C-alpha positions as CSV (number, residue, x, y, z in Angstrom):
1,X,1.5,-4.1,49.7
2,X,0.5,-0.6,48.4
3,X,2.8,-1.0,45.3
4,X,1.4,-4.3,44.5
5,X,-2.1,-3.1,44.9
6,X,-1.3,-0.1,42.6
7,X,0.2,-2.3,39.9
8,X,-2.8,-4.5,39.9
9,X,-5.2,-1.7,39.6
10,X,-3.1,-0.1,36.8
11,X,-2.7,-3.5,34.9
12,X,-6.4,-4.4,35.2
13,X,-7.3,-0.8,33.9
14,X,-5.1,-1.0,31.0
15,X,-6.5,-4.4,30.1
16,X,-9.9,-3.0,30.2
17,X,-9.0,-0.2,27.9
18,X,-7.3,-2.5,25.5
19,X,-10.4,-4.7,25.3
20,X,-12.6,-1.7,24.7
21,X,-10.3,-0.6,21.9
22,X,-10.4,-4.1,20.4
23,X,-14.2,-4.3,20.6
24,X,-14.5,-0.8,19.0
25,X,-12.3,-1.8,16.2
26,X,-14.2,-4.9,15.5
27,X,-17.6,-3.1,15.7
28,X,-16.3,-0.3,13.3
29,X,-15.1,-3.1,11.0
30,X,-18.5,-5.0,11.0
31,X,-20.9,-2.0,10.8
32,X,-19.0,0.9,9.2
33,X,-17.3,-1.1,6.1
34,X,-20.6,-2.1,4.7
35,X,-22.1,1.3,5.0
36,X,-19.1,3.1,3.5
37,X,-19.3,0.7,0.6
38,X,-16.1,-1.3,1.4
39,X,-13.9,1.2,-0.5
40,X,-10.8,-0.3,1.1
41,X,-11.8,-4.0,0.4
42,X,-11.9,-3.5,-3.3
43,X,-9.7,-1.4,-5.4
44,X,-10.7,-0.4,-8.8
45,X,-7.4,1.4,-9.7
46,X,-4.1,-0.3,-8.9
47,X,-0.6,1.0,-9.4
48,X,1.3,-1.7,-11.5
49,X,4.7,0.2,-11.8
50,X,6.0,3.5,-12.0
51,X,9.1,5.1,-13.6
52,X,10.5,8.6,-12.4
53,X,11.8,10.6,-15.3
54,X,13.2,13.4,-13.0
55,X,11.9,16.9,-12.6
56,X,8.6,15.5,-10.8
57,X,7.6,13.7,-14.1
58,X,6.6,10.0,-13.9
59,X,5.3,7.4,-16.3
60,X,2.6,5.2,-14.4
61,X,1.1,1.8,-15.4
62,X,-2.2,1.6,-13.9
63,X,-4.7,-1.5,-13.8
64,X,-8.3,0.0,-13.9
65,X,-10.9,-2.7,-13.8
66,X,-9.1,-5.0,-16.2
67,X,-7.8,-2.3,-18.5
68,X,-4.2,-1.3,-18.5
69,X,-3.5,2.3,-18.8
70,X,0.0,4.0,-19.3
71,X,-0.2,7.5,-18.0
72,X,2.3,10.4,-18.0
73,X,2.2,12.5,-14.7
74,X,3.6,15.8,-14.0
75,X,3.0,18.2,-11.0
76,X,0.2,20.0,-13.0
77,X,-1.4,17.3,-15.2
78,X,-2.0,13.6,-16.1
79,X,-1.8,12.4,-19.7
80,X,-3.1,9.2,-21.1
81,X,-0.2,7.8,-23.2
82,X,-1.7,4.5,-24.4
83,X,-4.3,1.9,-23.3
84,X,-4.4,-1.9,-23.5
85,X,-7.9,-3.3,-23.5
86,X,-6.7,-7.0,-23.3
87,X,-5.0,-7.8,-20.1
88,X,-1.3,-7.9,-20.5
89,X,0.9,-8.7,-17.7
90,X,2.9,-5.4,-17.2
91,X,6.4,-6.5,-16.1
92,X,9.3,-4.2,-15.8
93,X,12.7,-6.0,-16.7
94,X,15.3,-5.6,-14.0
95,X,18.8,-6.3,-15.0
96,X,20.7,-8.5,-12.8
97,X,23.6,-7.0,-10.9
98,X,27.0,-7.7,-12.4
99,X,29.9,-8.1,-10.0
100,X,33.0,-6.5,-11.3
101,X,36.0,-8.7,-11.6
102,X,38.6,-6.7,-9.5
103,X,41.7,-8.2,-8.1
104,X,40.3,-11.6,-6.9
105,X,42.8,-13.2,-4.5
106,X,43.0,-16.8,-4.3
């Protein structure tokens, strides 16, 4: 019976701690998010796509409040390459994989 009592006490203590963690998370979400300005809820800058050029150099396509920016990024600097004021759907074409025709046995 001692083992069963110990398991029961441990399980109930764990349930209480988990309930307190959930209540703390809900409270933080309710009261801290409006205070901090809901920075996580709305993003004003969104990465649309990126292309690595090698040597820690990248070309980034960013959506900044309805404007599309193409930015060159290196380890030391960021350079605006071009800007689209109209909203263009930035898509990166991806070639479909081609299966080589090598020795098909029928």
